[in-house]
C-alpha positions in Angstrom: 101.4 127.3 117.9 102.5 129.0 121.1 105.2 131.5 121.6 107.6 131.1 124.5 109.3 128.4 126.5 107.3 125.2 126.4 109.4 122.8 128.5 111.6 123.0 131.6 114.9 123.4 129.7 113.6 126.2 127.5 112.3 128.0 130.7 115.7 127.7 132.3 117.4 129.1 129.2 114.9 132.0 129.1 115.7 132.8 132.7 119.4 132.6 132.2 119.6 134.9 129.2 116.8 137.3 130.2 119.3 139.5 132.0 122.1 139.4 129.4 123.3 142.7 128.0 124.2 143.1 124.4 126.4 145.7 122.6 124.6 148.8 121.6 125.4 149.1 117.9 124.1 152.7 117.7 127.2 153.9 119.5 129.7 152.0 117.3 131.5 153.6 114.4 131.6 151.6 111.2 135.0 150.4 110.1 134.0 150.8 106.5 133.5 154.2 104.8 129.9 154.2 103.5 130.9 156.2 100.4 133.7 153.7 99.5 131.3 150.8 100.0 128.7 152.4 97.7 131.4 153.2 95.2 132.6 149.6 95.2 129.0 148.3 94.9 128.4 150.7 92.0 131.6 149.5 90.3 130.5 145.9 90.7 127.0 146.6 89.3 128.5 148.4 86.4 130.9 145.6 85.6 128.1 143.0 85.8 125.8 145.1 83.5 128.7 145.4 81.0 129.3 141.6 81.1 125.7 140.9 80.6 125.6 143.3 77.6 128.8 141.6 76.2 127.3 138.2 76.7 124.1 139.2 74.8 126.2 140.6 71.9 128.3 137.5 71.8 125.2 135.2 71.7 123.8 137.3 68.8 127.1 137.0 66.9 127.4 133.3 67.5 123.8 132.7 66.4 124.5 134.7 63.2 127.7 132.7 62.5 125.9 129.4 63.1 123.0 130.3 61.0 125.2 131.4 58.1 127.2 128.2 58.2 124.3 125.8 58.7 123.7 123.2 56.0 120.2 122.2 55.5 119.2 118.9 53.9 116.0 118.7 51.8 113.9 115.8 52.8 110.5 114.8 51.7 108.1 114.7 54.6 105.6 112.4 52.8 107.8 109.8 51.1 
């Protein structure tokens, strides 16, 4: 597998875009405050962790209720 332009169209595209300039992102200021972003991410993670904990407790409670209300039939395995 080679790297680079293999056919004529790719070579033309490489020549066309070789001199293009791009924005320098080092000089730009962020529109979002990093502290607010980290706070929002922390809040989301905390909420998700609490929801997972609640789901686990609910599963345990449902399992206990279902186990308590289960009716078992005695059957003979070798009849």
